N, C-alpha and C positions, 0 to 999 in steps of 0.2 A: 698688927694686921699682916705685915710681911711674913711673920713667923707662922701665922695661921694659913696663909696662902701656900707657903712652902710645905706645910704639913698636908694640906689638901692635895697638892700635886704629887707628893710622895705616896699618899694613899692611892691615888689614881694609877700611878706607875706600878705599885705592888699588885693591884687588882688586875691590870693588863698583863703583867708578867705571869701571874698564876694561871690566868685563862689561856695564855699562849702556850705555856708548858703542858697544859692538859690536852691540847689539840694534837691529833695525829697528823703526820705529814701527808699531803695529798699523794695519791697513787699516780705514778707516771703512765700507767696503762689505762686509766679511766675507771671510774667507780663501777660502771655497768658492763665493762668489757670482760668477757669470760677468759679464764686462764686456759688456753687451748693446750691439749696434750700433743697435738701434732697437726700436720697439714695434709689434706687430701685435695689433689687437683684433678678435676674432671676434664678430660681432653676428648674432643670430637667435633662433630659438625653441628648443624642446626638442631638436631635432636638433643644435643647437650646444651647448646646455647639457650634453647627454649623459644625458638621462633614462634611468634604469634601469641605468647602468653607473657604476663608480667614476670619480672625476674624472680619474685618471691614464690612463684608457682612452678618455675622450671625445676628439674629434678635435683640439681646441686643444692639449691636453697632448701628444698623439701628434705633432702637427705641429711643436711646438717641438723635441721630441727628434729628429724626422726632419731638420729644418733644421740642428740642431747637428751631426748626424752627417755632414752635407754641408759643414760649415764655416761655417754662417751662424748666428751667435749672436744671434738675435732673441727677445725676450720675447714670448710669445703669451698674451694675456689673454682669458679666457673671459667674454664679456658676453652669453651666451645666457640667455633667460628662457622657461621652459615656458609655452606658451599665447600667446606673443607674436604680434602681427599687424603688418602694415606700418604701420597707424595708430599702434600702440603704439610701434614703433621710431621713427617720426617724432617722437613726443612726447618721447622721451628721448635724441634724438641730441645735444643740447647736453651732456648728462651724459657720453655716450660721448667727446665731444671733451675733457672734463676729464682723460681718461686719456692724453692727448697721443699719439695714435696716428700712426705714420708710414704705416701701412696698415690698412685695415678690410676684412675678409672678410665680406661681407653675404649671408646666406642667409635670406631671409624671404619669406613669401607662402603657405606651405603651409596655415597655419591659415585664412588668408583664403579659400583655395580650398575647404577643407572646409566653410566656412560659406556658400559661394556668393556671396561679395562681388563686386561688379561689377569685371571685369578692368580697366576704365578707371581706377577708383579705386585699385586695387592698383598699377597702372603709375604713376599720378600720385604716389602716396606714395613709391614707390621712387625715382623721379626726384628728388623734393624732398630725400630723404635723401642721395642721391649728390651732388647739387649743393651741399648744405650741407657735406659732407665735402670736396669738391674746393675749395670756397671757403677752406677751412682747410688747403690743401695736403696733403690726405690721399689717397694712392693707393688706389683701390677695386678689389677683386676681387668680382665678382657671381656668386653661385652660382645657376644655373638650377634651377627646380623643375618638376615635372610632377605631375598628380593623376589618380586613377582616374576612370573615366567614369560615376560615379554621378550626376553632374549633367547628363549628356547630352554628346553628341559636340561640339556647337557650343561649349559652355562650356569643355570640356576643351581644344579646339583654341585658343580665344581665350586661355586661361590660359597655355598653353605658349608662345605667341608673345610674351608680355610680355617675357621676359628677353632674347632676341636683339634685339628692337626697342630696348630700353633700352640694351643694350651698344653698338649702332650709334649711337644718337642722342647718348649721353653719353660715348662713346669710353672705355669701361672694359673691363677684362679679364673675360671671361666663362668660367666653368666651365659647359659646356653643360648638364650634368645632375649636380647635386651627389650624387645617390644612384646614379650609374651603376655597374652591376655588383653593387649591393647590393639595390635595390628588388625586391620580389617573390621574393627568394631566402630561403627559410625557414632556411637554415643561417647566414645573416648578419644575421637580424633576430630581435628578441625575440618573445615569444608574441603580442604585439599586431599583429605583421606590419608595423609602422610604424617603430619605433625600432631602429636598428642595435645589434648586439651589439659587444663589444670587437673581435671579428674583423672585423665589418663596418666599424667605424671605421678599422681599419688599411687596408682596401681604399680607403675614401674618401680617406684621407691620401695613399696612394700615387698615386691618380688626380689629386688636386688639386695635388700638389707642383710639377709643371712650370708651372702657371699662377701659383703663388705665387712661384716663382723668376723668372718673367718680370716680375712686379710688383716684386720686389726690384731687379732691374736697372733698372727705371724710376725707382726711388728713389735710385739711386746718386749722381747729380749733386747731389741735395739733402743727402745724408748724408756725402759725402766732405769 
């Protein structure tokens, strides 16, 4: 009986051993977690954060899904903060760099404009932000902004010129107007007339994707 029992236990051990050897070791990154090619950090104010919509409908989440559908598996991190100004972004740019971005999409300045901040200061802040990012080998996509003429025609015109001037001087990719096709459209904006709805964010992502793909191509030599 003891001999048969030993034989039975030996057979169980052999079966367990064979099954164990056939199993693949678990992945440390998680079975469903994609292998990202790089990191895109979206930096800005409530337009980036997605005030008033669920996180999945804000543009960073939608952009990540859009890129994945096109075969570009980049992680898109939402670093938008409601109420943010260009001075605030400048003060936290070192923190943004801790996220190890390969690309930063910078959409900032609207709150500065609403407050009537001197366009020269806004421009200087954005340039300092961009230069800090480029010093750390980050590709920058700049989202251009416009404001309503409540502060006068001269201020509005000076504000609008900030973004193309920076794009030229700092040699960065410019989305001419981040809210193109969405601004002033009541069907694509929330009740405040300022923040996009989830449908508005889809338009924004569709419009900005060609510029982001251009930036990804610029990143290729560094990521291959």
